[in-house]
N, C-alpha and C positions, 0 to 999 in steps of 0.2 A: 694297070694290074699291080698289085702290091706284093713285093717279095717278102719272104720270111725274115725275121730279125737275124742279124749276123751275130756271131759269138767270137770272143777271144778266150782261148784256153790258157790258164795259168796253173799248171800242175793240178788239174782236175777241177779248178774253179772257173766256171763259165761266167763271163761278163756280157750281158745282153745289150746290144746296141739298139737305138731307136729304129723302127721300120720306116723306110722312105719309099715313096712311089717312084717307079722308073728305074733306070740303070745306074743311079748314083749311089746305091747302097754300098757302104764301106764299113769295115770293122771299126769299132771304137778305137781311138788312138791308143797305142800301147801304154803311153804314160798314164792315161786315165784308168786303164785296167789295172796297172800296177798300183796306182794310188788307192783304188778301191780295195784291192787285195790287202795292202798293208794296213789301211785304215781298219778293215774288218778284223785283222789279226790283233790289232791293238785293242779294239773294242771288246773282243771276246777273250782277251787276256792270253792269247797264244804268245803275244809279245807283252811282257809284264812291265808295269811302271818302273822306270829307272833302268831298264835293260839297255845295254849297249847295242846299237844297230850297226852291224858291219855290212857295208855295201856289197862286197863280193860274196858274202855268205847268203845274203838275201837274194842276190841275183842268181846264185846257184840253186837256191831253194825254189825259185820261181821259174828257172830255166830260161833266163833272159840275160842281156848284157847289163853292165853296171849303170849306164847312162840313164835309162828310165827310172831306175831305183833312186839315183841321185836326185832326179827331178821330182820324184814323188816325195822324197824326204824333205825337200825344200818347201813343197806345198804343205805338207803335214806340219812343218815347223811354223809356217805362216798362220795355220789354223789352230795352233796350240796343242797339237797331238805329240809333237816331237820337239826336243830341245837340241839345238846345234851348238856345241861348245867348242870355241876356238882351240885348235891343237889337240882336241880329244875325240871329236866326231859327234855322231848323232845318238841320242838317248830318248827312249820313250818318256814322255812328260810324266813327272811324279805329281799327281794332283794334290793340292792342299785342302785342308778341311774347309777353309774359307771359300775356295772355289766350289767345292761340293755343296756347301750350304747355300751359296748364292743361286746355283743352278736348281737345286731342289726346291728352294723357295719360289722361284719363278714357275717351276713345274706345278706346284700346288695351286697357284693362282689360275694358270691356264686350264688345268684339268678339272678343277672344281667347277669352273664356269662351263666348260664343255659338258660336264655331266648334268648340270642344271638344264642346259639347252636340250641335250639329248632326251631327257625325260619328257620334254614337251612335244617331241616329234616322233619318237621311236614307234615303229610298227611291230607287229608280232614277228615278222621276218627278222627285223633287227634284233629283237630280244632272243630269238632262237640262235642267231649268229653269235651273240655274246655268250650264251650258254655253251655253245660248241667250243668256243675259245677257252672258256672256263674249264671244261672237261679236259681239253688238251693240256692245260696247265696242271690239273690234278694228276693226269697220267705221267707227265714229265716229272712232277714232284715224287710220285711213287717209285719211279724208275731211277731216281737220283741223277737224271740227265740235266745238268745245269744249263747247257746251251739251249736245249729245248724249252726249259723252264723260263729262261730269260726271253726267248723268242715269243713264247705264248703270252707272257706278261706284256711285252711291247705290243703285240698284236691286239690284245684286248683293249689296252689303253688307246691305241690308234683307232680302233673301231668305234669306241665311244666318241672320240674326237670327230671322226667322219660322220657319225650319226647326227651330231650336233648341227651340222650344216653351215657352220660359220667358217668361211674360207680363210679369214684373217687369223682366227685362232689356230686353224690347221696349219697355216704357213708358219706361224710363230712356234708351234709345237714341233714342226719338222726341223726347225733350227736346233732344238735342244735334244731331239730324240736319241741321236747317237751317243751323246754324252751321258744321258740318263742311263742308257744300256750299259755304258762303260762303268759308271758308278754302281749300277745295280748288280753286276755279276758277282762280287764278293758277298752281297747281302741276300741273294736269292734263296739259298738254302736255309739261311738263318731265319728269314721272314717266314718261309715255309707255309704250313697249313693256315696260319693266321691270315696271311696275305690273301689266300684264296677264299677264306671265309668272308673277308671284307669285300672281295670281288663279288661274291654271291649276294651279299647284302646290297651292293651297288646295283647289280642287275635287277634285283627285286624292286628297288626304288624306281629305276628307269621304267620297268614294266608297268608299275603302278601309276606312272605319269607324275610322280611326286618330285618336282624339281628341287625344292628346298632340301628334302631328305637326300636326294642324290648328290647335291652340292656338298652337304655336310659329311656324308659317308666318304666321298672322294677326298675332301679336305683332310679328314682324320687319317685316311689311308695313306696319303702321300706324306703327311706329317710324321706318321710312325716310321716310314722309311727314312726320313730325314733324321729323326731322333736316333734310330739304330746306327746310321752313318756316324753320328757323333760318338756314340758309345763304343763302336768298334775302333774308332780312331784314338781313343784315350789309352 
């Protein structure tokens, strides 16, 4: 008999543990829950690049002791999300334009190829799923909800990747997904309607089974985001 997934609560944020058969179900380690919470706060810019991260303040905000916060910050530092400065403490990493450019260049390669593959295998159900995500993005744009807009954008791109059926591409994309969201947050509203018009063009190409067109639309789409990143950094 399989039990329901356990949850760890962090001030209203539920972190779901993997379901396990039998009596060995345990909550996810607190340090993992704290890591996920802090990482998400950095990605959605609740914690801004360059912001000083004070352990006792974060611990109080999350309703926990300082030790798991310290452990989470060390892990975030090893992954490039946080800078630990001797004698000064922890700070949210301030991304450079070079870092953004490298990441978005890789994203273009991965997602253009996934779009080409998706066009060759997409079913009517897949296409309807993409249109539903597209509509969610339009709704978020109309309401000015940046968090929902970024989430809808990420979900649509992830869906195309999933439809492609290439597990290696999906794995590589997963490695950069969080950082893409992080870089995309300040760009989401500026890209605005144009981005979702491009998404619509992509969905039409996938629906038509035109792999070359889908590849080109996604390549141009991701390159425009990369160009805007450059412009806003100047």
